[in-house]
N, CA, C and O atoms as CSV, one atom per row, in Angstrom:
chain,resi,resn,atom,element,x,y,z
A,1,UNK,N,N,-14.316,1.986,-2.386
A,1,UNK,CA,C,-13.344,0.953,-2.172
A,1,UNK,C,C,-12.760,0.545,-3.533
A,1,UNK,O,O,-13.509,0.235,-4.460
A,2,UNK,N,N,-11.443,0.544,-3.652
A,2,UNK,CA,C,-10.815,0.193,-4.930
A,2,UNK,C,C,-11.073,-1.274,-5.320
A,2,UNK,O,O,-11.392,-2.115,-4.479
A,3,UNK,N,N,-10.928,-1.536,-6.579
A,3,UNK,CA,C,-11.179,-2.874,-7.108
A,3,UNK,C,C,-10.234,-3.900,-6.498
A,3,UNK,O,O,-10.631,-5.041,-6.263
A,4,UNK,N,N,-9.006,-3.518,-6.243
A,4,UNK,CA,C,-8.049,-4.468,-5.674
A,4,UNK,C,C,-8.451,-4.907,-4.272
A,4,UNK,O,O,-8.237,-6.059,-3.894
A,5,UNK,N,N,-9.032,-3.994,-3.500
A,5,UNK,CA,C,-9.496,-4.362,-2.156
A,5,UNK,C,C,-10.664,-5.326,-2.230
A,5,UNK,O,O,-10.737,-6.278,-1.454
A,6,UNK,N,N,-11.569,-5.087,-3.151
A,6,UNK,CA,C,-12.720,-5.975,-3.309
A,6,UNK,C,C,-12.263,-7.358,-3.735
A,6,UNK,O,O,-12.745,-8.364,-3.213
A,7,UNK,N,N,-11.341,-7.412,-4.673
A,7,UNK,CA,C,-10.844,-8.700,-5.146
A,7,UNK,C,C,-10.075,-9.454,-4.069
A,7,UNK,O,O,-10.189,-10.675,-3.963
A,8,UNK,N,N,-9.296,-8.738,-3.273
A,8,UNK,CA,C,-8.562,-9.416,-2.193
A,8,UNK,C,C,-9.509,-9.904,-1.110
A,8,UNK,O,O,-9.268,-10.952,-0.511
A,9,UNK,N,N,-10.582,-9.167,-0.844
A,9,UNK,CA,C,-11.566,-9.628,0.125
A,9,UNK,C,C,-12.313,-10.851,-0.396
A,9,UNK,O,O,-12.593,-11.775,0.367
A,10,UNK,N,N,-12.639,-10.866,-1.687
A,10,UNK,CA,C,-13.273,-12.043,-2.276
A,10,UNK,C,C,-12.345,-13.249,-2.248
A,10,UNK,O,O,-12.799,-14.373,-2.039
A,11,UNK,N,N,-11.064,-13.030,-2.454
A,11,UNK,CA,C,-10.105,-14.120,-2.358
A,11,UNK,C,C,-10.038,-14.663,-0.938
A,11,UNK,O,O,-9.974,-15.877,-0.741
A,12,UNK,N,N,-10.051,-13.782,0.047
A,12,UNK,CA,C,-10.031,-14.221,1.443
A,12,UNK,C,C,-11.290,-15.006,1.793
A,12,UNK,O,O,-11.216,-16.008,2.503
A,13,UNK,N,N,-12.434,-14.563,1.305
A,13,UNK,CA,C,-13.669,-15.295,1.561
A,13,UNK,C,C,-13.651,-16.667,0.896
A,13,UNK,O,O,-14.121,-17.649,1.471
A,14,UNK,N,N,-13.113,-16.728,-0.302
A,14,UNK,CA,C,-13.008,-18.003,-0.995
A,14,UNK,C,C,-12.111,-18.971,-0.238
A,14,UNK,O,O,-12.444,-20.148,-0.097
A,15,UNK,N,N,-11.001,-18.492,0.238
A,15,UNK,CA,C,-10.089,-19.336,1.008
A,15,UNK,C,C,-10.751,-19.796,2.293
A,15,UNK,O,O,-10.599,-20.954,2.683
A,16,UNK,N,N,-11.487,-18.910,2.959
A,16,UNK,CA,C,-12.168,-19.289,4.191
A,16,UNK,C,C,-13.236,-20.353,3.941
A,16,UNK,O,O,-13.404,-21.267,4.748
A,17,UNK,N,N,-13.950,-20.237,2.833
A,17,UNK,CA,C,-14.957,-21.247,2.499
A,17,UNK,C,C,-14.292,-22.592,2.219
A,17,UNK,O,O,-14.808,-23.636,2.616
A,18,UNK,N,N,-13.157,-22.567,1.541
A,18,UNK,CA,C,-12.445,-23.813,1.267
A,18,UNK,C,C,-11.916,-24.444,2.556
A,18,UNK,O,O,-11.982,-25.663,2.716
A,19,UNK,N,N,-11.405,-23.650,3.454
A,19,UNK,CA,C,-10.929,-24.165,4.735
A,19,UNK,C,C,-12.096,-24.749,5.530
A,19,UNK,O,O,-11.968,-25.819,6.126
A,20,UNK,N,N,-13.224,-24.056,5.542
A,20,UNK,CA,C,-14.398,-24.562,6.238
A,20,UNK,C,C,-14.916,-25.857,5.640
A,20,UNK,O,O,-15.295,-26.774,6.370
A,21,UNK,N,N,-14.934,-25.937,4.331
A,21,UNK,CA,C,-15.392,-27.163,3.669
A,21,UNK,C,C,-14.470,-28.339,3.976
A,21,UNK,O,O,-14.939,-29.446,4.239
A,22,UNK,N,N,-13.184,-28.103,3.944
A,22,UNK,CA,C,-12.233,-29.167,4.260
A,22,UNK,C,C,-12.367,-29.611,5.713
A,22,UNK,O,O,-12.264,-30.800,6.015
A,23,UNK,N,N,-12.594,-28.663,6.601
A,23,UNK,CA,C,-12.767,-29.002,8.010
A,23,UNK,C,C,-14.034,-29.810,8.220
A,23,UNK,O,O,-14.026,-30.786,8.969
A,24,UNK,N,N,-15.122,-29.419,7.572
A,24,UNK,CA,C,-16.367,-30.171,7.691
A,24,UNK,C,C,-16.207,-31.581,7.146
A,24,UNK,O,O,-16.701,-32.538,7.741
A,25,UNK,N,N,-15.530,-31.713,6.033
A,25,UNK,CA,C,-15.308,-33.026,5.443
A,25,UNK,C,C,-14.481,-33.916,6.368
A,25,UNK,O,O,-14.818,-35.077,6.603
A,26,UNK,N,N,-13.393,-33.349,6.888
A,26,UNK,CA,C,-12.535,-34.128,7.778
A,26,UNK,C,C,-13.239,-34.496,9.075
A,26,UNK,O,O,-13.076,-35.608,9.578
A,27,UNK,N,N,-14.021,-33.570,9.619
A,27,UNK,CA,C,-14.747,-33.864,10.847
A,27,UNK,C,C,-15.803,-34.932,10.619
A,27,UNK,O,O,-16.016,-35.796,11.469
A,28,UNK,N,N,-16.452,-34.871,9.486
A,28,UNK,CA,C,-17.485,-35.865,9.167
A,28,UNK,C,C,-16.865,-37.239,8.949
A,28,UNK,O,O,-17.416,-38.249,9.388
A,29,UNK,N,N,-15.718,-37.279,8.270
A,29,UNK,CA,C,-15.036,-38.556,8.051
A,29,UNK,C,C,-14.475,-39.128,9.345
A,29,UNK,O,O,-14.294,-40.340,9.459
A,30,UNK,N,N,-14.200,-38.270,10.317
A,30,UNK,CA,C,-13.677,-38.724,11.605
A,30,UNK,C,C,-14.776,-39.259,12.515
A,30,UNK,O,O,-14.490,-39.816,13.575
A,31,UNK,N,N,-16.036,-39.092,12.103
A,31,UNK,CA,C,-17.122,-39.664,12.880
A,31,UNK,C,C,-17.969,-38.669,13.647
A,31,UNK,O,O,-18.802,-39.073,14.458
A,32,UNK,N,N,-17.781,-37.400,13.417
A,32,UNK,CA,C,-18.591,-36.398,14.108
A,32,UNK,C,C,-20.004,-36.369,13.526
A,32,UNK,O,O,-20.240,-36.776,12.389
A,33,UNK,N,N,-20.916,-35.885,14.330
A,33,UNK,CA,C,-22.286,-35.723,13.840
A,33,UNK,C,C,-22.336,-34.532,12.880
A,33,UNK,O,O,-21.450,-33.678,12.913
A,34,UNK,N,N,-23.359,-34.466,12.027
A,34,UNK,CA,C,-23.444,-33.329,11.089
A,34,UNK,C,C,-23.462,-31.960,11.769
A,34,UNK,O,O,-22.780,-31.052,11.294
A,35,UNK,N,N,-24.215,-31.767,12.866
A,35,UNK,CA,C,-24.152,-30.433,13.494
A,35,UNK,C,C,-22.771,-30.088,14.047
A,35,UNK,O,O,-22.343,-28.935,13.990
A,36,UNK,N,N,-22.088,-31.076,14.574
A,36,UNK,CA,C,-20.746,-30.818,15.112
A,36,UNK,C,C,-19.758,-30.480,14.000
A,36,UNK,O,O,-18.889,-29.626,14.176
A,37,UNK,N,N,-19.891,-31.146,12.860
A,37,UNK,CA,C,-18.972,-30.837,11.767
A,37,UNK,C,C,-19.264,-29.469,11.156
A,37,UNK,O,O,-18.342,-28.783,10.716
A,38,UNK,N,N,-20.536,-29.061,11.123
A,38,UNK,CA,C,-20.875,-27.717,10.643
A,38,UNK,C,C,-20.337,-26.660,11.605
A,38,UNK,O,O,-19.857,-25.609,11.178
A,39,UNK,N,N,-20.417,-26.940,12.890
A,39,UNK,CA,C,-19.890,-26.005,13.888
A,39,UNK,C,C,-18.371,-25.873,13.762
A,39,UNK,O,O,-17.829,-24.772,13.857
A,40,UNK,N,N,-17.697,-26.987,13.550
A,40,UNK,CA,C,-16.246,-26.944,13.364
A,40,UNK,C,C,-15.888,-26.181,12.098
A,40,UNK,O,O,-14.922,-25.418,12.083
A,41,UNK,N,N,-16.663,-26.385,11.034
A,41,UNK,CA,C,-16.399,-25.680,9.778
A,41,UNK,C,C,-16.600,-24.181,9.938
A,41,UNK,O,O,-15.797,-23.390,9.443
A,42,UNK,N,N,-17.653,-23.788,10.619
A,42,UNK,CA,C,-17.887,-22.363,10.855
A,42,UNK,C,C,-16.787,-21.728,11.672
A,42,UNK,O,O,-16.368,-20.602,11.405
A,43,UNK,N,N,-16.319,-22.461,12.673
A,43,UNK,CA,C,-15.231,-21.950,13.508
A,43,UNK,C,C,-13.948,-21.782,12.700
A,43,UNK,O,O,-13.244,-20.783,12.847
A,44,UNK,N,N,-13.648,-22.754,11.853
A,44,UNK,CA,C,-12.431,-22.669,11.041
A,44,UNK,C,C,-12.518,-21.526,10.036
A,44,UNK,O,O,-11.544,-20.802,9.829
A,45,UNK,N,N,-13.681,-21.364,9.414
A,45,UNK,CA,C,-13.842,-20.281,8.437
A,45,UNK,C,C,-13.765,-18.916,9.121
A,45,UNK,O,O,-13.138,-17.993,8.601
A,46,UNK,N,N,-14.392,-18.793,10.270
A,46,UNK,CA,C,-14.338,-17.524,10.999
A,46,UNK,C,C,-12.922,-17.208,11.463
A,46,UNK,O,O,-12.508,-16.049,11.453
A,47,UNK,N,N,-12.183,-18.228,11.866
A,47,UNK,CA,C,-10.795,-18.010,12.277
A,47,UNK,C,C,-9.938,-17.562,11.103
A,47,UNK,O,O,-9.081,-16.691,11.251
A,48,UNK,N,N,-10.169,-18.153,9.945
A,48,UNK,CA,C,-9.395,-17.763,8.758
A,48,UNK,C,C,-9.674,-16.311,8.382
A,48,UNK,O,O,-8.748,-15.562,8.072
A,49,UNK,N,N,-10.932,-15.913,8.405
A,49,UNK,CA,C,-11.273,-14.517,8.088
A,49,UNK,C,C,-10.708,-13.567,9.139
A,49,UNK,O,O,-10.211,-12.492,8.805
A,50,UNK,N,N,-10.784,-13.962,10.400
A,50,UNK,CA,C,-10.242,-13.110,11.467
A,50,UNK,C,C,-8.738,-12.938,11.320
A,50,UNK,O,O,-8.219,-11.839,11.517
A,51,UNK,N,N,-8.034,-14.006,10.978
A,51,UNK,CA,C,-6.587,-13.896,10.764
A,51,UNK,C,C,-6.267,-12.991,9.582
A,51,UNK,O,O,-5.338,-12.185,9.643
A,52,UNK,N,N,-7.034,-13.126,8.514
A,52,UNK,CA,C,-6.798,-12.277,7.342
A,52,UNK,C,C,-7.038,-10.807,7.678
A,52,UNK,O,O,-6.208,-9.951,7.373
A,53,UNK,N,N,-8.167,-10.523,8.303
A,53,UNK,CA,C,-8.479,-9.118,8.602
A,53,UNK,C,C,-7.514,-8.516,9.619
A,53,UNK,O,O,-7.163,-7.340,9.521
A,54,UNK,N,N,-7.084,-9.313,10.594
A,54,UNK,CA,C,-6.129,-8.777,11.559
A,54,UNK,C,C,-4.767,-8.546,10.925
A,54,UNK,O,O,-4.066,-7.604,11.294
A,55,UNK,N,N,-4.384,-9.395,9.975
A,55,UNK,CA,C,-3.106,-9.155,9.309
A,55,UNK,C,C,-3.157,-7.937,8.395
A,55,UNK,O,O,-2.174,-7.205,8.277
A,56,UNK,N,N,-4.290,-7.720,7.754
A,56,UNK,CA,C,-4.440,-6.527,6.927
A,56,UNK,C,C,-4.425,-5.279,7.797
A,56,UNK,O,O,-3.829,-4.269,7.421
A,57,UNK,N,N,-5.064,-5.335,8.936
A,57,UNK,CA,C,-5.077,-4.197,9.852
A,57,UNK,C,C,-3.680,-3.919,10.396
A,57,UNK,O,O,-3.282,-2.759,10.509
A,58,UNK,N,N,-2.939,-4.957,10.730
A,58,UNK,CA,C,-1.574,-4.763,11.250
A,58,UNK,C,C,-0.650,-4.238,10.172
A,58,UNK,O,O,0.297,-3.511,10.476
A,59,UNK,N,N,-0.900,-4.586,8.920
A,59,UNK,CA,C,-0.054,-4.124,7.827
A,59,UNK,C,C,-0.222,-2.627,7.598
A,59,UNK,O,O,0.739,-1.936,7.259
A,60,UNK,N,N,-1.428,-2.131,7.781
A,60,UNK,CA,C,-1.686,-0.714,7.542
A,60,UNK,C,C,-1.262,0.034,8.731
A,60,UNK,O,O,-1.383,1.258,8.765
């Protein structure tokens, strides 16, 4: 796997972690319980990665 692919995948993972963290923070500030906010964060991060991978697949 070329270096550019590895770096772009790391960038996508970083963005997904940031989206998940922001979602967990917002859910927690809105009054959700800790397990519910972790679940929302995981869902948001997984959705971000799925969107990235599907767009890369559609591009090729």
